[in-house]
N, C-alpha and C positions, 0 to 999 in steps of 0.2 A: 413559488420559485419560477423564474423565467428562464427556461432551458435555452431559448434561442439566443439570449444575451449572456447566458451563463452567469446570472447574478441572482442573489437572494433578495427578497423583500426586506425592508428594514426590521420588521418584527422577527423574521427568520434569522437574520444576522444576529440579533440580540439573543435569541434562544440558543443558537449555535455557540456564541461567545460564552454564554453561561455554562453550557455543557463542557466546552473546552477548558474553561477556567476551573471548574469543579474537578475535572480529571487531572489538570496540571497541579492543583493543590493536593490532591490525593496521592500523587506519585512523584514526590520531590526528588527521589533518587534518579529519575530519568533525565533531569535537567538541572543539575547543580549549577549555581552561579548565574542562573537566568531568572529575570524578574518578569512576572506575568504582565505588568504594565507595559513593558517594552514590546512584548509579543502582541498584546492587544492593540497597541498603537499601530504596529506594522500591519496587522490583519485588517484593521478598519480602513487602511488606505489601499487595500488590495482586494476589491470585491470579487474578482474572478478566482482568487486563491481561496476566499471564503466559500465560494460555490464548490470548488474542488474538495475542500475539507468536508462540506456537507455531503458530497457524494461518497467520500470515504466513510463518514459517519453512518449514512443511511444504508450502506451495504455491510455494516457490521465491523468496520475496521478499527473503531475506537482510536482515531488519530491523536497523537500527543507529540509535543516538542521533545526531541531527544538530543539536540545539539544546536550550537550557534557557530556559523562559519565566519571567522574573523576576516577572511580574505574577501568574501563577497557581501558580508553584512546581512546574511540570510539566516533565518531560523529554519531548522530542518525538522519536519514532521514525518513520522513513520506510523504505519498501522500497528497498534500495540494490543490488539485483541488477543486473548490467550491462544485461540486457535485461528487458523486461516479464515479471513472474513467470510461468513456464511453466505452473504449475497454475491460472492464472487467465486464460487466453487463450480466444479464440473465444466470447466473451460479447457479447451486445448491451448497450445502455446500462442500461436499467431494466425493471421488470416490465411497464409499459405497452407498451413496445416488444416485449417477448417475447410478450405476448398478441396484439399486432397482427399478428405473423407467422402466416400461414396454413399455411405448409409450411416444411420445412427449418429448424425452430426450433433455436437453439443450446441447449446443456445448461443454461445459466443466464444471469443478467444481472449486470452489474458492481455496481449499487447494492445489490441484495438480497444478493449474495455478500459485499460489504463489511460490510453490516449484520449478517449472520449471524456474521461473524468478529469483530465488535466494533470495527471500524475505519471510517475515512472515506476516500473517494477524495481524492487530492490535488487541490487547486485549481490553476488555471493558475499563480498566483503561487508556490505551494509547489513545483510542478513546476520552475519556473525557478530556485528556490532550490536544489533538488536538483542541477540541472545545473551550478551553480557549484562543486559538490563533486567533480565528475568528468564523465565522458562516458557517459550512459545512453541506452538506446533508440536505438542507432545502426543496428539492424537490425529493431527492433520499434517499436510505438507503444503508448501508454497512454491510456485514457479519462481525462478529468479532469472535475471537477464542472462541470456545465453550468448557466448562468443560466436561471431559470424562463422568461423570455421567449423564449429560443431553444428550450428543450425543448417549450414549448407549441405551437410551430410545427412540431414533429416532428424537430428537429435535436438533435445532441449534439456535444460537443467532444472532441478528442483531441490529444495532442502527441507529438512525437518529436524526435530530433536528427539532422540531416543537414547535410553541408557545414559542420560545426563551428558550426551555428546551431540554436537551438531554434525549432521551428515549431508553431503552433497551427492546427488544421484543424477542419473540420466534416464531419459525415456524418449520414445518417438514423439516428436512435437505434436502429432495428431492425437495422441492419447489424452484421455480425460477421466477423472475419477471424482466420485462424490466427496471425497475427503481432501481433494487438492484444489486450492485456489491460488490467489496471489496477494502479496502485500505490496503496498505502494509507498513512495517517497514523494514529498512535496516540499519545495524550498520557497520560503516567503521572505 
């Protein structure tokens, strides 16, 4: 993998495409009326997006196609791991929150990690859409994009699924927990 160019080597691309295709075929309910050949064609012409998908995969996100946007012509990938991706947990919400911590700082923050991966945090609405496709975060939780007016006051939002219900909560943006990570969205 070439991190400076954010591109995968050809053999890494092929391996990732095999992984994504196998997941796509195993979970047809996530992407009805979408053909893998169209997804693969789009991915092969977007090497930076493939790199981002590899980042999602390598941190435990199990990315999968969940929709096609007719307006933009983009396939939409979400992290579909049963629990919040293991390689992205114990992060506070953003860089400002990380800087505000005087001690016991986490290793990173969700917004900067997502940006470095070339993805975006799910919004609350996207998180709820994901939950219509299965049961996610039944033991963990995931930061979601927080409105500026809440963040300005020091808060941040996260969601999880308990009691067969999706809950939206708040916490101080500087907080972090071993069971809280973040899920991402990538449009290709």
